[in-house]
N, C-alpha and C positions, 0 to 999 in steps of 0.2 A: 349391712354387711360393708365394712370399710377394707377397700384395697390398697395396700400400700407400696409404693414403688421407689426404693432406695437408689442411690447414685452408685453404677457400678465402682467396685474399688480395685479390681484387679489391673494392674499396670498397663497401659496402652488400651485398656477396653474403653470404645467410645459409644458403644450401643447403649440403648436404654430399654427396658423391658416394655414400656407401654410409651406409645406416641400418642400425640393429642388428638389425631384423627379417630382414634378408638374409644375416647372417653364419653361422648354422647351414647353411644350403644350400651356403655356399662351404667351411665346413670338411670338410661331408660329401663333398665333391667332391674333397677332398684340398689343398685350398689353406689357407694361413695368412693370417690378416688382421691387419695392423697398421696404427693409427691414430694422428695426431699430437693430442697432448693439446688438448682442447677445441674439436676440429675439428667436432663435432656439437652444441655446446651450444646455439649461436643458433637452429639447426633443432628445439631440443626434445629434443635426444638428449646427456644428459651421458655422460660417460667411463665410469662405473659401468655405464650401459645396454650400452655395447660388450663390456667386461670380463665382464659376466654371460652374454654369448651366446658368449664365447670368444675374443674379438679381445685383442690386446695394445696397451697405450697407449704411445707413444713420446714423448720429451720435446720433440722439436723437428721442424721441418720437414726438417733435414738428415739426420737420423736415419730419417725415414720413406724418404727418396729413396734414402738408402744401403742399407738393407735390402731393398728391395722390387725384386722382380722385376718387377713390374705396378704401374704408378702410376694410379690412377683419380683423376680430377678432375671438377669440374663445368665451369669455365672453365679450360682450359689456356692457355698463351701464347698463342696463335693468336687466343682470344676475348677475354683478358686483355691489352690493351694498356697498362694504366697499371702494374701491377706485375707481370706473367707474364714478364718477361724476367729477373727474378732466379732464376728456376728453372733457367735454362740451365745454368750451372756444376754444379748437382746432377745433371743427367740424364749417364747414361753410355750406351756402346755396348752394343747388346744388349738394353737396358731395354726393357720395353714401355709406352707412353703412351695412355691411352684417355680421351676426354673431346670436348667441345665446341672444335674447332681452327679455326673459321673458315675453312675450306679454299679458297674464293674471296674471301679477304679481302686480305692481302698476299703476295706471293711471295717476298719478303725475309725475312719472319717465318719461313715455312715453311722456307725453306733453311738458316736459323738452327738450327730445329728439327732439321731433316735432318743439319746439321753435328755435331751431338752425337752422332751414330750411334743413336738409339732408334729403335725401330719403333713408328710411331703410327697410331693409328685414330681417325677423326673420325666421332662419332655421327652429325653432320648427313647422313652419306652413307648410312647405312642404307636399302636400297632398300624402297619401300612396297610389301612383298608380303606374302603371308599367311604365308610362313614366317618373315619378318623382323618380324612385328607385335608381336611380345613384346618386341622389341630397340628400337622406334622411339621415342627420346627427344624427337624434335622433336614427335611426335603428343602425347607425356605432357605437355610443357611448352607446347603449344599449347592443351590443354585447360585448364590452370591459367590462361592469359592470356587466354582469352575469358571464363572464368568472372568473374575478377578486373576485367576492363574493364568489364564491366556494371555490378558494384558501384559502382566508383570512379565511373563515370557517373553512377549514380542517387544518388548521394551529392552529385556537383556540381550536378546537375540542380535548378532551384528549383521543380519539381514533383514529384508523386507518381507512381509506376509504375502502381499498379491503380486500376481503376475503383472508386469507392467512391459508395454510397448513403447521405446522411446528411441529418440536420434541416435542415443548411444547403444540401441542394440535392445534385445527383448531380455527382461529378468525374469526367470523361473519362479513360480511361487513356492513358498515355503511347505515342508511336509511336517504335520502335526500329528503323532501317534497319541492315543488317548488309551491308558490300560485301566479298565473297570467302567463301564458305561451304565453307572448307577444315576442318580441326579445331578451330581457334580460333573462327572465325566460326559453327560449329553449337554449340559451347558457348556462345556469346554469345545465340545465339537462344533456346536452352533455358533460359539463366540469366534472359533478359528475360522470357520466357514465366511461368517460376516465379515472377517478381515482379509478375507482373499485366500487363504491357505488351501491347501489340499489336506483333508483331513481323514483319518482311518482309525478304528478302534478295534479294542479286542474286550470281551467278556465271556467268563466260562458260563454265563447263563445263556443258552440258545436264544431265550426270548429277547434277548438285547438288539438281535440283529436286524429286525423290523425296524426298531427305533432309531439306531445308529443310522440305518440308509434313509428313513424319513427326514434327516436332518441334512442329507446331502453328503454323509460320509461313507466311507468303504468299510464293511466288517470282516476282520481279518479271522478266518476261519481255520482253527489247527485240528489236526487227525488225532485228538484226545478228547475224551469226554469226562467232564466232571462229574461225580456220583453225588445226586441230592445238591445241585448247585445252588438252591435257595431254600432256607426255612419257610416254614407256614406264615411269618411275619413280613415276607418279602425281603429279607437281608441274606447276604451271601453267607454261606457257609464255609468253614475252613476245610480245606483238603489234606491229604497226605502227603509227606515230603516227595514221594516218587512222583506224585502230579504235579508239584510245584518245578522239580527238577526237569522233567519232561517239557512242562510249559516254558521255562526260561531256555531250554535248548532251541525251542521253536521259534519263540519271539526274538531271540538275538539277531537275526538278518533285518527283522523290520525295524527294530530300535537303532542298528546301524545305520539306516538309511535315512532315519529321520532327524529333521533339524530341532524339532521341540517334542519332547515326551513329558505328557502329563500323567502321572500314576495317581488312581483315586481307588485303589481296591482295600476296603477295610472291612473287617470281620468283627462285629461287636464284641466286646470283653477281651478280644484276643490280641496278641501282637500282629502287627501287619505283616502279611506274607513279603518274602524276599522276591521280586520278580525280575529286577535289573540288577546283574551282578556288576562286578567291577570289570570283568572280562567284556561284557556287554559295553561298559562306558568306553573302555579304552578303543573300542571300534568306531565309536561316534566320532564325527568330523569335527576338528576343532573349532570353538565357539558355540558347540550346540548346547541347549538347556535341557535341563530335567526339573520339571516342578513337581515335588513330591506331596500332595494333597495326606498323604497318611503319614506324615513325619511326626504328628504328636503320638502316634501309637509305635514308634521305631522306624517307620518308612518302607517303601516299597522297594527303594533303592538301596543297595548294600553300602553306599558311601554317603547317604543322608546323613545329616548332623541336625538334630531336632533343634529347630529356633534358629538355625544358622543357615547362610549362603555360603558355599565353598566352590572351589575350583579343582577340579580333579581330572588329570589327563587332559586338560584343554577343553573340560566339558562344565559348565556352570552347574551345580546341583542347589536347587532352592528348597531349603526344608522350613519354610514358614509355618508357622503357627497361628491359629485366630485370625484367618484371613478374612473372615466376614467382618469383623471389627474396623476393617480397614475401608469398608463401604456403609458408614453407620447409618446415615440416613434412610436409605432404603431397607437395610437388614433390621432396622428397628422397626419400620412400619410393616414388614412381612411378620417378624417375630410377635409384634404387639396384635396382629390380626389372629395369629395362630392361637395365642394366650387368651385372647377374647372369646373365640369359638370353644377352648377349653373351657373356661369359666362359665361360660353360658350353658355348657353341656354340665358342668360338675355341680353346679349350685339351683337348687329349684325353691321357689317359695322360702328364699332366703336361708335355707339350710344345705349344707355340703352333703352330697348323695353317698356317704362312704358304703353302705351296706347295701346297695342296690346290685343286682347281678348285671353290672355293665362290663363289658370287655375293656373299653377304653379307660375307665376308672380302676378296675381291678388291675390291668396290666401297667398302668403308671403310678399307682400307690407304693410307695418304697417304706416308709416309716409310719407307725400309728403307736400312740400309747405308750412309748417308750421302747418299741421294739422295732427290728427290721422285718417287715411283714410281706414283702414282694417273694413269691415263690421261685421265680427266676434268681434273683439275686440270691437268696438262702441258698439255693442250689449250685450257683456258680462259687460262692465262697466254701461249700460244704458245710453249711450250718444245719444244725438237727430241725427238722420240720417242727413248725408251731402246734401245740395241742389243737387248735382249732383246725389247723389245715389236716392234722393227723386225722381228724373226724369227718373229713370232708367226703 
């Protein structure tokens, strides 16, 4: 079975789906690996590093799709709405496609992918279970995003992070407040602490308190309780508007006292909840920074502009997207390990295990045999149940 790695085509995307380090594991498992020339060069992996590990380099994208039984990408067409559509004519029935598909984005795009006949798997849908931990690409990329967000915020802030005692007097440490203590948020706390800032965090999931405190952060507790704060897969659930209104009211004081606010509250498939209002921004000190890691889905800050950095009321609001692509070397390595674990789980004896009663395979499978087959995705887009599902 041949695994093909095309060069990422999304503008500014520097990552590559497989790093050279994972190639020996795949070869040992019976796979062949082919990669488009220069696919890894911008991440720090030249063609020769793949060849040395036993992969073959092909001259162009079409050759990779033509020869591959399994195509692995970082941003597949679903996530790549700029140049991804050009891959559709290269896909073929029975081919397997694995990568970020944005399964709750556009039903039309998913139907276009399905119409090619490819069997596609979305890494966003990997369940957050112990068995699937090594395959959890969202967590890997979230780790990179949380780290990078704090570095960018520190570079933007007109103050320094650590407390310093100097001949010119003592400089007090910066105050960093993280809203949403998931994987990205926890890494943001850890990075802020490493840089010497005082870090605090809020999350509607009570279980996050212990994790925040273990990193040396202060957990902000609000006298309101979320109903069913997380779903069975470990992701945060959306709350009603009354809850968010009360939450904003209580968070306002903490936000006003902070030098840097990192927001990372994302609900899969839904617009990001607004947690930082314009009124809250007005109360922040001039020069303060907000890094909105939820910018791609509208943002947690009312003033965020997706993909842009703006200054409002003296506060810099950073709405960068695709933040993980700015650390392509390690982001690619982590993603490649996730994909390798997934591939070794998915393929046994040279065959894709489509019909096994396996939670990981079942949850991540999006399209097969010309149809969108994922139950969660069909339900999200209000598509009628498939006949096979209706009979289950």
